[in-house]
C-alpha positions in Angstrom: -0.1 0.0 0.3 1.4 3.5 -1.1 2.5 5.4 1.9 4.0 9.0 2.2 5.1 9.8 5.9 6.1 13.4 6.4 8.1 14.7 9.5 9.7 17.8 10.5 7.2 20.3 11.1 6.5 22.5 14.2 6.7 25.8 15.8 9.2 28.2 14.5 9.9 32.0 15.1 10.0 34.4 12.0 13.2 34.2 10.4 13.9 30.8 11.6 14.5 27.7 9.6 12.7 24.0 9.2 13.4 21.0 7.4 10.4 18.7 6.1 11.0 15.3 5.1 9.1 12.7 3.1 9.7 9.0 2.7 7.6 7.3 0.3 7.1 3.2 0.6 4.8 1.1 -1.3 4.5 2.6 -4.7 5.2 -0.3 -7.2 5.6 2.1 -10.2 8.9 4.3 -10.1 8.4 7.8 -8.8 8.6 10.4 -11.4 8.5 13.5 -9.1 8.1 14.6 -5.5 6.9 17.7 -4.1 5.3 19.8 -1.4 1.8 21.5 -1.2 0.6 23.5 1.6 -3.0 24.8 3.1 -3.7 27.5 5.5 -6.8 27.7 6.9 -9.4 29.0 4.6 -7.1 28.8 1.6 -6.8 26.5 -1.1 -4.2 24.1 -1.0 -1.0 25.2 -3.2 2.2 23.9 -4.8 5.2 25.0 -3.0 8.0 23.3 -4.6 8.3 20.2 -7.0 11.3 18.2 -7.9 11.6 15.5 -10.6 13.9 12.4 -10.4 16.1 14.0 -12.7 16.4 17.1 -10.4 14.4 19.7 -12.3 12.7 21.9 -9.9 9.9 24.6 -9.8 9.1 26.7 -7.0 6.1 29.1 -6.0 7.1 32.6 -6.2 6.4 32.7 -2.3 9.1 30.0 -1.9 12.1 31.2 -4.3 15.0 32.2 -2.5 14.0 30.8 0.7 13.1 27.0 0.3 15.1 24.6 -1.3 13.7 21.0 -2.4 15.9 18.0 -2.9 15.4 14.7 -3.6 17.1 11.3 -2.8 16.0 8.6 -5.2 17.6 5.7 -3.7 15.5 6.2 -0.6 12.3 7.7 -2.1 12.6 10.5 -0.1 12.1 14.3 -0.7 13.4 17.1 1.7 12.2 20.9 2.0 14.6 23.3 3.5 12.8 26.4 4.7 14.8 29.4 5.6 13.5 32.9 6.6 10.3 31.7 7.4 7.4 34.3 7.7 4.2 34.2 9.6 2.5 33.6 6.3 4.2 30.5 5.8 2.1 28.9 8.7 0.0 26.1 7.1 -0.2 22.4 6.8 2.3 21.0 4.6 1.7 17.9 2.3 4.1 15.7 0.5 3.0 14.5 -2.9 4.4 12.0 -5.3 3.8 11.1 -9.0 4.3 7.8 -10.6 2.4 5.4 -12.9 0.1 8.0 -14.0 -1.2 8.3 -10.1 -0.6 11.0 -7.4 -0.3 10.0 -4.0 -0.3 12.4 -0.8 0.8 12.4 2.8 -1.0 13.0 5.8 0.3 16.4 6.4 2.6 18.0 8.9 2.0 21.5 10.6 4.2 24.3 10.4 3.6 27.4 12.5 5.7 30.6 12.3 5.0 32.5 15.3 7.0 34.7 17.8 
């Protein structure tokens, strides 16, 4: 059974950093890409960053210059390094994976940026 398990969320002060991790398992097809979405209360879920298995990346404008996505293909794990965090980055962050024509979701991890 496909499973994405996220870790690394939490409470951080403005200007701080967090690193999110997401490990995929049980996906029988090759993973073509992995990424991170986020959803704040009252807002739609939005793409934060995405990376393909060959390392091509794309970022939301709000993430450019502050967030870095990386992937370990051997471990089917994606990371999101988030620096210079702002209160508006507060949201539930969801891991996503694409493979075999399907999209898979993690359960989400809360990131709260507050003093």
